[in-house]
C-alpha positions, 0 to 999 in steps of 0.5 A, a space after each residue: 852158113 849157107 846164103 839164107 843164114 848169111 842174110 839174117 847175119 846182117 842183123 848182127 853185123 848191123 847190131 855190131 856196127 851200131 855198138 862199136 861205130 855207129 855210137 861214135 859217129 852219131 856223137 862226133 856227129 853232135 860235138 861238130 855240129 854244136 861247134 860249127 853251129 854256134 858260130 853261126 848262131 851267134 853270126 846271124 838272126 836265130 831264123 836262118 835263111 834256107 841258104 846260109 842253112 844250105 852252106 852250113 849243111 855243105 860245111 859240115 859234112 865236107 869234113 863230116 862224112 869223111 870222117 864218118 866213113 873213116 870210122 866206119 871202114 875202120 877195121 872193116 877186114 884187117 881186124 878179124 885177121 889181126 885178132 884171128 877172129 877169121 879162124 872161128 868166123 870161117 870154120 863153117 863153110 861160107 866165103 870170105 868173099 861173100 861175108 865181107 862184101 855183105 858186111 861192107 853193105 851193112 856198114 853203108 846202111 849203118 853210117 846212113 842211118 846215123 847220118 840220118 839221125 844226125 840231120 834230123 836232128 840238125 833239121 829240128 835245131 837249124 831249120 829245113 834242109 834236104 835230107 835225101 840229098 845229104 844221105 845221096 852225098 854220103 853214099 857216094 862218099 861212101 862208095 868213092 872213100 870206102 871202097 879204097 877203105 875196102 881194098 886197103 884192108 883187104 891187103 893190109 894190117 893198117 887200113 885206117 891210117 893208109 887209107 887217111 894218108 892215102 886221101 890226105 895225100 891225094 889232095 895235096 899232091 893234087 894241089 902241087 902237081 895237078 896243074 902241071 904238063 909234066 910226068 908228075 902231073 899225069 901221075 897225080 892222074 891216077 891217084 884218088 879223085 878227091 880233088 871232086 868231092 867239094 864241088 860234088 858237095 856243094 852241088 849235091 847238096 844244095 840241088 840234088 844234082 852234081 856233074 856226072 862226070 864228076 860222080 862217075 870218076 869218084 863212084 866209079 874209082 871206089 867201085 874199081 878199088 871194092 872190087 880189087 879188095 873182092 879179088 885179094 880176098 878171094 886169092 889171098 888167105 886171111 892168114 897172111 
């Protein structure tokens, strides 16, 4: 499979994403949004102010986007290894590095498409807010969290559980030791910068901007692990 055919195959990758993950993301998003919107509707007037809408979108995005990314990255590489699909996929001369790098991008496009659909529904139901800002936030979280997930999926058969444990564990450990001055506070600085997510979400969704240092830290951390995942694919057999 040459580069041109691999690019055309992205359409099939996108179709698989929609059927296997995209529909689930949209359904979960609709249910999550309804459960969050109902209390607001009961507490505020039907015509919610832009500030209230932005606050609600930020609350929804804080949890929903992370869950959606976990769904999008679940088994992106490890499933092919566990099920043995790689034997058929790479029977023709195609680079696993190039294939899975393209798949990572396709899943990003699929995730953005799903969130765009959910945003349009919420825009109609709840009121006006910046869909573009929400797309920026989604892309940043996908890179930050997805890059780590890509690496774990390349190196492990249990990527979803491991990624969730790393993401939640990093938040807990930073909360416990992040403000100290001993070796533990220094060690937690190596963990994913999950403590920056909430600040970036509130600023980016509301204004379209966020502290550059926080954005670079989140995006750079995920991008680094994405590259490390490609290195693992290049050096390690999928049969291992």
